[in-house]
The first five atom37 places (N, CA, C, CB, O) and aatype in JSON, in Angstrom:
{
  "aatype": [12, 1, 1, 16, 19, 3, 1, 16, 9, 10, 9, 19, 6, 14, 3, 0, 1, 16, 1, 0, 6, 10, 4, 0, 16, 10, 6, 7, 3, 7, 18, 16, 19, 9, 0, 15, 15, 7, 4, 3, 3, 0, 10, 0, 9, 9, 2, 2, 1, 7, 1, 1, 11, 0, 1, 19, 1, 14, 19, 16, 1, 6, 0],
  "atom_mask": [
    [1, 1, 1, 1, 1],
    [1, 1, 1, 1, 1],
    [1, 1, 1, 1, 1],
    [1, 1, 1, 1, 1],
    [1, 1, 1, 1, 1],
    [1, 1, 1, 1, 1],
    [1, 1, 1, 1, 1],
    [1, 1, 1, 1, 1],
    [1, 1, 1, 1, 1],
    [1, 1, 1, 1, 1],
    [1, 1, 1, 1, 1],
    [1, 1, 1, 1, 1],
    [1, 1, 1, 1, 1],
    [1, 1, 1, 1, 1],
    [1, 1, 1, 1, 1],
    [1, 1, 1, 1, 1],
    [1, 1, 1, 1, 1],
    [1, 1, 1, 1, 1],
    [1, 1, 1, 1, 1],
    [1, 1, 1, 1, 1],
    [1, 1, 1, 1, 1],
    [1, 1, 1, 1, 1],
    [1, 1, 1, 1, 1],
    [1, 1, 1, 1, 1],
    [1, 1, 1, 1, 1],
    [1, 1, 1, 1, 1],
    [1, 1, 1, 1, 1],
    [1, 1, 1, 0, 1],
    [1, 1, 1, 1, 1],
    [1, 1, 1, 0, 1],
    [1, 1, 1, 1, 1],
    [1, 1, 1, 1, 1],
    [1, 1, 1, 1, 1],
    [1, 1, 1, 1, 1],
    [1, 1, 1, 1, 1],
    [1, 1, 1, 1, 1],
    [1, 1, 1, 1, 1],
    [1, 1, 1, 0, 1],
    [1, 1, 1, 1, 1],
    [1, 1, 1, 1, 1],
    [1, 1, 1, 1, 1],
    [1, 1, 1, 1, 1],
    [1, 1, 1, 1, 1],
    [1, 1, 1, 1, 1],
    [1, 1, 1, 1, 1],
    [1, 1, 1, 1, 1],
    [1, 1, 1, 1, 1],
    [1, 1, 1, 1, 1],
    [1, 1, 1, 1, 1],
    [1, 1, 1, 0, 1],
    [1, 1, 1, 1, 1],
    [1, 1, 1, 1, 1],
    [1, 1, 1, 1, 1],
    [1, 1, 1, 1, 1],
    [1, 1, 1, 1, 1],
    [1, 1, 1, 1, 1],
    [1, 1, 1, 1, 1],
    [1, 1, 1, 1, 1],
    [1, 1, 1, 1, 1],
    [1, 1, 1, 1, 1],
    [1, 1, 1, 1, 1],
    [1, 1, 1, 1, 1],
    [1, 1, 1, 1, 1]
  ],
  "atom_positions": [
    [[-112.53, 277.35, 36.96], [-111.75, 278.39, 36.22], [-110.5, 277.34, 35.87], [-111.32, 279.92, 37.22], [-110.21, 276.41, 36.62]],
    [[-109.88, 277.6, 34.77], [-108.13, 276.78, 34.69], [-106.61, 278.23, 34.97], [-107.89, 275.89, 32.3], [-106.77, 279.31, 34.39]],
    [[-105.62, 278.06, 35.66], [-104.82, 278.36, 36.09], [-103.91, 278.16, 34.97], [-104.72, 277.88, 37.18], [-103.67, 277.16, 34.3]],
    [[-103.19, 280.05, 34.92], [-102.25, 279.29, 33.49], [-100.63, 279.96, 34.75], [-102.58, 280.53, 30.91], [-100.5, 280.57, 35.81]],
    [[-99.89, 279.41, 33.84], [-98.86, 278.84, 34.34], [-97.51, 279.5, 33.88], [-98.96, 277.49, 34.03], [-97.22, 279.56, 32.69]],
    [[-96.9, 279.86, 34.61], [-95.46, 281.22, 34.01], [-94.55, 279.7, 33.6], [-94.27, 282.78, 35.88], [-94.39, 278.91, 34.53]],
    [[-93.83, 279.23, 31.83], [-93.12, 278.87, 31.95], [-91.86, 278.82, 31.49], [-93.5, 278.42, 32.03], [-91.14, 277.97, 30.94]],
    [[-91.74, 280.18, 31.93], [-90.65, 280.48, 32.66], [-88.97, 280.38, 32.98], [-91.04, 280.2, 33.26], [-88.7, 280.85, 34.08]],
    [[-87.82, 279.86, 32.23], [-86.54, 279.49, 33.1], [-85.87, 280.33, 32.66], [-85.84, 278.16, 33.04], [-85.93, 280.87, 31.55]],
    [[-84.97, 280.57, 33.73], [-83.34, 281.44, 33.88], [-82.81, 280.39, 33.96], [-82.83, 282.54, 35.2], [-83.02, 279.41, 34.68]],
    [[-81.93, 280.66, 33.03], [-80.17, 279.41, 32.88], [-79.02, 279.76, 32.87], [-79.83, 278.61, 31.6], [-78.53, 279.76, 31.74]],
    [[-78.24, 280.1, 33.8], [-77.1, 280.21, 33.92], [-76.35, 279.78, 33.63], [-76.87, 280.25, 34.47], [-76.43, 279.14, 34.68]],
    [[-75.16, 279.25, 32.99], [-74.44, 278.64, 32.63], [-73.25, 279.27, 31.46], [-75.22, 277.71, 32.38], [-73.57, 279.69, 30.35]],
    [[-71.87, 279.21, 32.0], [-70.97, 280.02, 31.49], [-70.31, 279.52, 29.95], [-69.94, 280.15, 32.62], [-69.45, 280.0, 29.21]],
    [[-71.26, 278.15, 29.88], [-70.43, 277.89, 28.74], [-71.51, 278.02, 27.39], [-69.66, 276.3, 28.92], [-72.47, 277.26, 27.27]],
    [[-71.15, 279.22, 26.28], [-71.8, 279.37, 25.48], [-72.73, 278.39, 24.23], [-71.11, 280.02, 25.26], [-73.84, 278.69, 23.78]],
    [[-71.79, 277.0, 23.82], [-72.95, 276.61, 23.06], [-73.39, 275.59, 23.93], [-72.72, 276.17, 21.57], [-74.12, 274.88, 23.24]],
    [[-73.34, 275.15, 25.07], [-74.44, 274.32, 26.21], [-75.11, 275.33, 26.28], [-73.99, 273.7, 27.78], [-76.27, 274.94, 26.14]],
    [[-75.11, 276.56, 26.44], [-75.82, 277.66, 26.7], [-77.54, 277.61, 25.61], [-74.6, 279.02, 26.33], [-78.75, 277.49, 25.79]],
    [[-76.65, 277.78, 24.6], [-77.62, 277.77, 23.4], [-78.22, 276.48, 23.24], [-76.95, 278.14, 22.08], [-79.44, 276.56, 23.37]],
    [[-77.8, 275.26, 22.98], [-78.23, 273.77, 23.44], [-79.74, 274.02, 24.41], [-76.75, 272.95, 24.54], [-80.91, 273.9, 24.03]],
    [[-79.18, 274.42, 25.86], [-80.11, 274.46, 26.34], [-81.58, 274.69, 26.31], [-79.78, 274.77, 26.72], [-82.52, 274.09, 26.81]],
    [[-81.46, 275.89, 25.48], [-81.75, 277.19, 25.03], [-83.17, 276.84, 23.73], [-80.07, 277.96, 24.33], [-84.37, 277.06, 23.53]],
    [[-82.15, 276.27, 23.23], [-83.09, 275.12, 22.29], [-84.57, 274.17, 22.37], [-82.25, 274.13, 22.18], [-85.66, 274.09, 21.81]],
    [[-84.09, 273.79, 23.04], [-84.2, 272.62, 24.0], [-85.51, 272.48, 24.05], [-83.6, 272.77, 25.39], [-86.36, 271.74, 23.57]],
    [[-85.38, 274.07, 25.34], [-86.28, 273.93, 26.23], [-87.63, 275.25, 25.59], [-85.43, 274.18, 27.88], [-88.65, 275.68, 26.12]],
    [[-86.98, 275.53, 24.27], [-88.13, 276.59, 23.64], [-88.87, 275.33, 23.15], [-87.62, 277.94, 22.25], [-89.99, 275.11, 23.59]],
    [[-88.13, 274.23, 21.99], [-88.74, 273.31, 21.33], [-89.92, 272.83, 22.19], [0.0, 0.0, 0.0], [-90.97, 272.44, 21.69]],
    [[-89.69, 272.88, 23.61], [-90.58, 272.38, 24.26], [-91.58, 273.04, 25.16], [-90.03, 271.65, 24.78], [-92.38, 272.47, 25.9]],
    [[-91.36, 274.78, 24.91], [-92.21, 275.57, 24.94], [-92.58, 276.37, 25.87], [0.0, 0.0, 0.0], [-93.53, 277.16, 25.96]],
    [[-91.74, 276.1, 26.54], [-90.97, 277.34, 27.53], [-90.59, 278.5, 26.66], [-89.44, 276.82, 28.3], [-90.2, 278.6, 25.49]],
    [[-90.92, 279.6, 27.91], [-89.53, 280.66, 27.48], [-88.54, 280.65, 28.05], [-89.62, 281.98, 27.54], [-88.44, 279.92, 29.03]],
    [[-87.69, 281.29, 27.72], [-86.75, 280.61, 28.3], [-84.94, 282.39, 28.54], [-86.51, 278.79, 26.8], [-84.42, 282.9, 27.55]],
    [[-84.6, 282.71, 29.78], [-84.02, 283.7, 29.65], [-82.82, 282.94, 29.73], [-84.33, 284.8, 30.48], [-82.76, 281.83, 30.25]],
    [[-81.59, 283.7, 29.1], [-80.29, 282.73, 29.6], [-79.45, 283.61, 29.9], [-79.57, 281.7, 28.58], [-79.57, 284.81, 29.66]],
    [[-78.2, 282.87, 30.65], [-77.56, 284.01, 30.99], [-76.33, 283.42, 31.28], [-78.18, 284.84, 32.07], [-76.53, 282.29, 31.74]],
    [[-74.65, 283.79, 31.18], [-74.02, 283.8, 31.64], [-73.34, 283.68, 32.99], [-74.06, 284.19, 31.21], [-72.66, 282.69, 33.27]],
    [[-73.46, 284.27, 33.49], [-72.28, 284.54, 35.24], [-73.7, 284.62, 36.2], [0.0, 0.0, 0.0], [-74.78, 284.81, 35.65]],
    [[-73.59, 284.48, 37.6], [-74.31, 284.94, 38.7], [-74.85, 286.37, 38.79], [-73.55, 284.73, 39.73], [-75.94, 286.8, 39.18]],
    [[-73.95, 286.85, 38.41], [-73.85, 288.33, 37.97], [-75.45, 288.87, 37.16], [-72.37, 288.42, 36.75], [-76.54, 289.38, 37.45]],
    [[-74.96, 288.54, 36.44], [-76.01, 288.62, 35.18], [-77.61, 288.37, 35.65], [-75.57, 287.33, 34.0], [-78.6, 289.09, 35.48]],
    [[-77.42, 286.79, 36.43], [-78.74, 286.06, 36.43], [-79.22, 287.19, 37.15], [-78.92, 284.47, 37.12], [-80.0, 288.01, 36.67]],
    [[-78.44, 287.27, 39.07], [-79.15, 288.16, 39.65], [-80.29, 289.36, 39.32], [-78.35, 288.53, 40.05], [-81.46, 289.44, 39.7]],
    [[-79.3, 290.46, 38.29], [-79.97, 291.8, 37.59], [-80.87, 291.0, 37.02], [-79.09, 292.85, 36.49], [-81.94, 291.33, 37.53]],
    [[-81.05, 290.11, 36.23], [-82.19, 289.54, 35.75], [-83.46, 289.47, 36.37], [-81.93, 288.48, 35.53], [-84.55, 289.78, 35.86]],
    [[-83.11, 288.82, 38.12], [-84.62, 288.06, 38.91], [-84.69, 289.66, 39.31], [-84.54, 286.44, 40.57], [-85.65, 290.1, 38.68]],
    [[-84.26, 290.42, 39.87], [-83.75, 291.53, 40.19], [-84.92, 292.74, 39.7], [-82.29, 291.59, 39.52], [-85.88, 293.26, 40.28]],
    [[-84.4, 292.87, 38.52], [-85.41, 293.6, 37.26], [-87.1, 292.8, 36.74], [-84.28, 293.52, 35.65], [-88.19, 292.92, 36.18]],
    [[-86.41, 292.2, 37.27], [-88.2, 291.33, 36.61], [-89.94, 292.54, 37.0], [-88.53, 289.11, 38.16], [-91.11, 292.33, 36.67]],
    [[-89.37, 293.63, 37.74], [-90.17, 294.6, 38.05], [-91.25, 293.79, 39.56], [0.0, 0.0, 0.0], [-90.51, 293.38, 40.45]],
    [[-92.13, 293.66, 39.73], [-93.39, 293.23, 41.03], [-93.2, 291.72, 41.12], [-95.31, 293.58, 40.56], [-92.85, 291.28, 42.21]],
    [[-93.42, 290.81, 40.0], [-93.36, 289.27, 39.78], [-92.11, 289.01, 40.4], [-93.41, 288.71, 38.21], [-90.94, 289.27, 40.11]],
    [[-92.89, 288.2, 41.68], [-91.45, 287.38, 42.13], [-90.92, 286.45, 41.28], [-91.55, 286.57, 43.38], [-91.73, 285.83, 40.59]],
    [[-89.79, 286.22, 41.17], [-88.99, 285.07, 40.5], [-88.88, 284.14, 41.31], [-87.69, 285.34, 40.03], [-88.09, 284.05, 42.25]],
    [[-90.18, 282.93, 40.75], [-89.36, 281.62, 41.74], [-87.83, 281.04, 40.73], [-90.83, 279.83, 41.97], [-87.71, 280.79, 39.53]],
    [[-86.67, 281.0, 42.11], [-85.56, 279.86, 41.95], [-85.24, 279.42, 41.72], [-85.21, 279.34, 42.05], [-84.19, 279.89, 41.28]],
    [[-85.3, 278.14, 41.55], [-84.55, 276.69, 41.67], [-83.51, 276.52, 41.48], [-84.86, 275.8, 41.05], [-83.08, 276.67, 40.33]],
    [[-82.6, 276.11, 42.62], [-80.76, 276.04, 41.98], [-80.55, 274.6, 41.79], [-79.29, 276.64, 43.26], [-81.0, 273.59, 42.33]],
    [[-79.75, 274.86, 40.87], [-79.78, 273.0, 39.87], [-78.18, 273.12, 39.75], [-80.86, 272.82, 37.64], [-77.3, 273.77, 39.19]],
    [[-78.41, 271.87, 40.79], [-76.52, 271.89, 39.81], [-75.73, 270.85, 39.62], [-75.29, 272.72, 40.51], [-76.61, 270.0, 39.75]],
    [[-74.5, 270.06, 39.37], [-74.57, 269.08, 38.06], [-73.25, 268.31, 39.26], [-74.06, 269.88, 35.87], [-72.53, 268.96, 40.03]],
    [[-73.27, 267.2, 39.12], [-71.84, 266.32, 39.54], [-71.22, 266.57, 37.93], [-72.14, 264.18, 40.12], [-71.47, 266.48, 36.72]],
    [[-69.99, 267.07, 39.21], [-68.36, 267.44, 38.22], [-67.95, 266.67, 37.78], [-67.11, 267.89, 38.71], [-66.92, 266.8, 37.12]]
  ]
}
């Protein structure tokens, strides 16, 4: 039996243009994208996902 993989990504990016570009790129690669502009909104999204546990991997970028 083949396992299905949830290909949903939560993007937290304050810059609207960068966020839109990331969304477009990832959606083009077949991902479902949930986008947020800040950490408070992102945490609310994670907490509202119901019984499913959200797997969140923090990603940081070099300044």
